[in-house]
C-alpha positions, 0 to 999 in steps of 0.5 A: 180183395187185391189189399187183403191179398197184399197185407197177407203176403206182407205179414208172411215176410214181416214174421219171416224176416222177424224169425230168421233175421237175415235170410233170403228174399227177393224184392217184390212177391206174388201176393198169392196167399189164400183168403182165409190167411189174408182174412187173418192178417187183416185182423191183425191190422189195427192200431195206429202208426206215427210217420215223421215228415219234413214241412216240405212234404207233410201237406202231401203225406197228410192227404195220404194219411186222411185216405187211409184212416178213413179207409181202415179206422186206423189213426195215423199221427204225422210229426214235422221234423227238420229234414237234416235231424232225421237221420241221427234222430231216427238212428238214435231212437230206434234201438230204444225202442222209440221213434216213429213206424215210418220215417222220410229219407234219403236213399243213400241212409240205406247202408247206415239203417240196415247196418245199425238194424233200424229198418226192415224190408218193405214188400212191394209185391207187384207194384215193383213194377210200377215203379221208374227201376233205378228208384227201386235199385237205390233202395235194394239190398241183399235181394230186399227192397227196404224204402217205398220210393217217391221221387227222384232226383239227378243233376243234368245240362241246363241250356239257356236256348237263347244262347244255345239253340242246340244241345251239345253232342260232346264236351268239346261240342259244349265248350266250342258252343260256349265260346261261339255265345261269347259269354264269360264263361262257356260253360258253369259247374259248381265246386267247393273250393279245395273241397272239391264236388265230386257229386257234380263232376261224377258224369264226367267221371263215369264217361271215362269207365271209373264209377266209385265202386262196382255194382251187382246185377241188381243195382246195389253195390259192393266195397270194391272200389271201381274209379282206379286204374287206367280209367282212373287215371285217363278221367284225373288227367283230363281233369288237370287239362281242362282246369289248365284251360280254364274250363274247369275252376274250383273258384265257381262255387254253387251260388256263382255258378247259379247267379252267372247263368240266371245272369246271362254270362253262360249258356250252359250250367251242371245242375239240378231242378233245384236250380230251376226257380232261380232262373226267372224267365229264361228260355231253358232245356234240360239235356244230358251232360255231355261227356269227355270220354268214350262212355255215356256221362252217367250222374247220381240218382238220388231218391226220396222214400220212406222207410219202416222201423225195424221196431215198429209194432205195426209193420204190418200196417206200415207197409200197408200205408206206404203200399196201397196210399203212398204209391198212388198217382195222387200221392206221388203227384203231391210229393212232386207238386212240394219238393219239385223232383220227378215223381218215381212212380211210372204213372205219375212222372208220365203226368208230370213230364208235360213239362219239358224241364221234368221231362228232361231230368227224367230222360237224364235220370232214366240212365243214372246211376243210384248214389251208393248207400253202403257204409263205405261210401263215408270213407270216400268223400273227402279224398275224392273231392279233395284230390279232384280239387287239387289237380283242377286247381294245379296243386298237383304236379301229376294228376294221375299220381295224385288219382292214385294215392288218392285210390290207396287212401280210400282203400286204407280207410276203408280196410 
């Protein structure tokens, strides 16, 4: 009966949104519609579903799809796509009435998807509380949830415990521990040369109280820059000082950082779970990124999930499949085992956290902030990274002035 009730709730939401366009709504309904409405909703739940999925996650989704087919008699067709192609293909095909009913995707696609009207809200109902909060926040816009989250990824401090037995509490503690270890690098953090890497450096920036955009109470962002002012200038000054001291360098690429850490040339590297397979048999721990400023160092959280097409003729079925089949501990665990990112579902995340490295990334991720998905974020990256790199390398004579110019340039681009 719970499935039927949720189906009715999802159908009511879908019909209301279809009739009213971008009307008001909330992220989680109570799903307490009458039983006869639920029966009507179930009767309308017929047809088939097409799901776009990448190679990594195909087998995990196939398991859930097979169970859904057995239970409902609905055919679920999986179409394997290169993950790099999904975003553009979805944007191109959905407006023409083509494309899938459901696609796998990243939460930071949301702003572009909603701006182009290619995704529909989903109704999580009381299951919203079963997920780690930041995962739902990441898919939330204007009070509506637009994706079923399945994985969370974020960076943290990866530590070689043989070289550094204790987790550093501050940035200065980390540098001191690195120097004590006698390795070539006190710590490692990647940069993309003159393009910089503001994603990886972001925890340092947030510790100075200079987040990129202002956030709403529900965790979503509004297009008001927050990285300027005295806090931003203080961060810029710190970047310049650390570059001059040799603690930060634009010459350390991702590959150089990973190789150097794997060979024991530093006790610390700032990075994500995608690095771990490169580190072989090293004895590792995962810790919070140590803050150089006076506030906690909050990295970005990237959330993976599933979207429903705004043009799907089976939106009710799509919602049912996601909420009842892809949000089970079994499905979320299978996705975790395939992709290596901590699950978004609390129950599955608890089980995965028996691995202390997963637990470490999860603990850091609990204080992370969703990467902004608003369209204005596209105007930020290039100015942001180039400016950071120029300050670290010493090409910018006045770090604070360079940062202020960057803010002005971004505002002009957004405006």
